[in-house]
N, C-alpha and C positions, 0 to 999 in steps of 0.2 A: 137491669145489670146498666143501661143506662144511666141512670141515677146514682150508681154506685159510681162509677166513673165521672160525673161531673162532681160529686160530693169527696171525692179521691184529690182531683185537681183544686176544687174547690180550698180544701182543706191545707192541699203543698203547697199554695200560692199564701194561704193565713201565714204557713209556717214559717216562711221566706219572711213574710211582712214583719214576723216577731223576733226571728233573725235581726235584722236590719233595724227592728225599732232598739233590739237591745243594744246597739252600735251607735242609734240617733243619725239612722239614717234615712229613717222612715219620714216619706212625707205626712202631713196632716191630714190630709185623705186616705192614705192605706192605715193609719193607724184608728182613724173614725172606722175603715170597714175591715179594720182587725175585730177593734171591739164588739161591734157586731155579729160577724163571725164566730167570736169567741162565748155570748150570750146563748149562741144554739149547740155551739158543738163542744162536747166536754172533753173528747181527747184532744183538741186542741187547747184548751184550758189548763190541760195537765202539760200538753208539751210546753205553754209559755212558763207555767209555774218551774216546771224544772227547769226548763231555759234561765231563767231567772236565781235561781239557787245555783247554776253552774255558774253563773256567770259573778253573782255574790261572793263563791269561794274564789273563783282565781283570782277575782280582786283582793281578798280578803289574806291569801295564802302569801303574798308580798313576792312572790319568784323572781328571782333575778336572773338574767340571762347571761349564755356567756358568752364572752367577746369573742370580737370576729378573729384577733390572731388564736386567742385559743381552739377557737374550734377548727380555726385553719388546720394548724398543730397537731388536733385529735384526729382530722380528718387525714393527715398524710402519715402518723402513727399507726391507726387502723391498716392504711392499702399497704404498706412496708410489713405487715405483720400477718396481713393476707399474702401477700407473695413469695413470704419463706413459708408458708405453710404449704402453698402450691407448688413450690420446691422440694 
């Protein structure tokens, strides 16, 4: 049971580094440790693969965000609608 806890912690850390690596925030040493971990851990390889696919999909989606003013107006309209429903 003790080894399972260590494995889970190692995978948790590897997944965190994988996330950091996707956003170019991981250090060189972290990337080396991650790649060594990925050699031995099938679950983390799968996580890394899925993470890369998700990042690519988000990048290719060309999503445009709502402007702050539009978001603020939407929130105000929602608050008004909620108050009207409550009364």
